[in-house]
C-alpha positions in Angstrom: 2.0 69.3 29.3 2.9 72.7 27.9 0.7 74.5 30.5 2.3 72.5 33.2 5.8 73.5 32.1 4.7 77.2 31.9 3.3 77.0 35.5 6.4 75.4 36.8 8.6 78.0 35.1 6.4 80.8 36.5 6.7 79.4 40.0 10.5 79.0 39.6 10.8 82.7 38.5 8.7 83.8 41.5 10.8 81.8 43.9 14.0 83.2 42.5 12.5 86.7 42.8 11.5 86.1 46.4 15.0 84.7 47.2 16.6 87.8 45.6 14.3 90.1 47.7 15.3 88.3 50.9 19.0 88.8 50.1 18.4 92.5 49.6 16.4 92.9 52.8 19.0 91.0 54.9 21.8 93.1 53.3 19.9 96.4 54.2 19.3 95.2 57.8 22.9 94.2 58.2 24.1 97.5 56.9 21.8 99.4 59.4 23.1 97.2 62.2 26.7 97.6 61.2 26.5 101.4 61.7 25.5 101.0 65.3 28.6 101.3 67.5 26.8 99.8 70.5 27.0 96.0 71.1 23.8 94.3 72.3 21.7 97.5 71.9 18.4 95.9 72.9 19.7 93.6 75.7 18.6 90.5 73.7 21.9 88.9 74.7 21.3 89.6 78.4 23.9 91.8 80.0 26.7 91.0 77.5 28.8 94.1 76.8 27.1 96.2 79.5 28.5 97.0 82.9 26.8 98.3 86.0 28.2 100.0 89.1 26.6 101.4 92.2 28.1 102.5 95.5 24.5 102.5 96.8 22.2 99.5 96.7 21.0 99.0 93.1 20.7 96.2 90.6 20.9 95.9 86.8 19.2 93.0 85.0 17.8 92.3 81.5 14.0 92.1 81.9 10.9 91.9 79.8 9.3 93.7 78.1 11.5 95.9 76.0 10.2 98.9 74.0 10.4 97.1 70.6 11.9 93.8 71.6 11.5 91.1 74.3 14.3 92.5 76.6 15.4 95.8 78.1 17.8 96.9 80.8 16.1 97.3 84.2 17.9 99.3 86.9 16.3 99.0 90.3 17.4 101.4 93.0 16.9 100.3 96.7 19.3 102.9 98.2 20.7 105.8 96.0 24.4 106.3 95.8 26.8 109.0 94.6 27.9 106.8 91.7 25.2 104.7 90.0 25.7 104.0 86.3 25.0 101.6 83.5 27.7 101.8 80.8 29.4 100.3 77.8 33.1 100.9 77.2 35.7 100.5 74.4 33.6 102.3 71.8 35.6 103.9 68.9 34.9 107.5 68.0 36.7 109.7 65.5 37.4 113.3 66.5 35.3 115.9 64.7 32.8 113.2 63.5 29.1 113.9 64.2 27.2 111.1 65.9 23.6 110.5 66.8 22.7 108.7 70.1 19.2 107.3 70.3 17.5 105.2 73.0 14.2 104.4 74.5 13.6 104.8 78.3 11.2 105.3 81.1 11.0 105.1 84.9 8.2 104.0 87.2 8.3 107.5 88.8 9.1 109.7 85.8 12.5 110.5 87.4 15.1 111.4 84.8 18.5 110.2 83.9 21.5 111.8 82.2 23.8 110.4 79.5 27.5 111.1 79.1 30.1 110.1 76.6 33.6 110.3 77.9 37.0 108.7 78.2 36.6 105.4 80.0 39.6 105.9 82.4 40.9 108.8 84.4 40.7 111.8 83.9 37.3 110.9 82.3 37.6 113.5 79.6 34.3 114.5 78.0 34.1 113.3 74.4 31.3 115.5 73.2 28.2 114.7 75.1 28.0 115.9 78.7 25.0 115.4 80.9 22.4 115.1 78.3 19.2 115.2 80.4 16.6 112.6 79.3 13.2 113.8 80.6 11.6 110.3 81.3 8.0 109.5 81.6 6.2 106.6 83.2 5.9 104.8 79.8 8.4 104.3 77.0 9.7 107.4 75.3 12.3 107.8 72.5 15.3 110.1 72.8 17.8 111.3 70.3 20.7 113.7 70.5 23.4 114.6 68.1 27.0 115.7 69.0 30.4 116.1 67.5 33.1 113.9 69.1 35.7 116.1 70.8 38.3 116.1 73.6 40.8 114.0 71.8 42.6 113.8 68.4 42.4 111.1 65.8 40.5 108.0 67.0 39.5 107.3 70.6 39.1 103.6 71.3 38.5 104.1 75.0 35.1 105.7 74.9 32.4 105.0 77.6 28.7 105.6 77.0 27.3 106.1 80.5 23.7 106.2 81.7 23.8 108.1 85.0 21.2 107.7 87.8 22.7 110.1 90.4 20.7 113.1 91.5 17.3 111.8 90.3 17.3 108.1 91.3 15.5 107.5 94.6 14.6 104.4 96.7 12.1 102.3 94.8 12.9 103.7 91.4 13.0 101.4 88.4 14.6 102.7 85.2 14.2 100.9 81.9 16.5 101.4 78.8 16.3 99.8 75.4 17.1 100.2 71.7 20.4 102.0 72.3 22.0 103.3 69.1 25.2 105.3 68.5 25.9 105.9 64.9 28.0 108.3 62.8 25.9 110.8 60.7 
């Protein structure tokens, strides 16, 4: 009977330790996610929080596979326009704060995209990242750029992160974007 109680006690201690580790791991994961200013960064919730505009003929849809998850943004261009963009708005930035933008992307042709962070409405003031050129390949590639928020004072709650497909997007191009992270550093 004594050995049985020792074994049960040992199992209970191990289970408590495992539960404690799970709590720690979840807390770390939540803290890492909380620092990302982008909602639905891997398109796992479909197109929620993301907007798309084209004055040509183009389409945005969540599609499989993603770079590190089951979904990604897929932008298909049938006829290029002079304004083709995938964006997220109402992001809060603090003037002078340094940020890191990271994302994964590729295109079926290797055509590039540019990324801009600016005021959501007119006059579309640049907020520190202007026409970052992402040199895409025909398979997933990771990109990262750092910038200091500027062009406003205090806190800007009207920030737009824009993926821009003008100048390089041609008929038949497909662009894939995933794992978008914008975090203070």
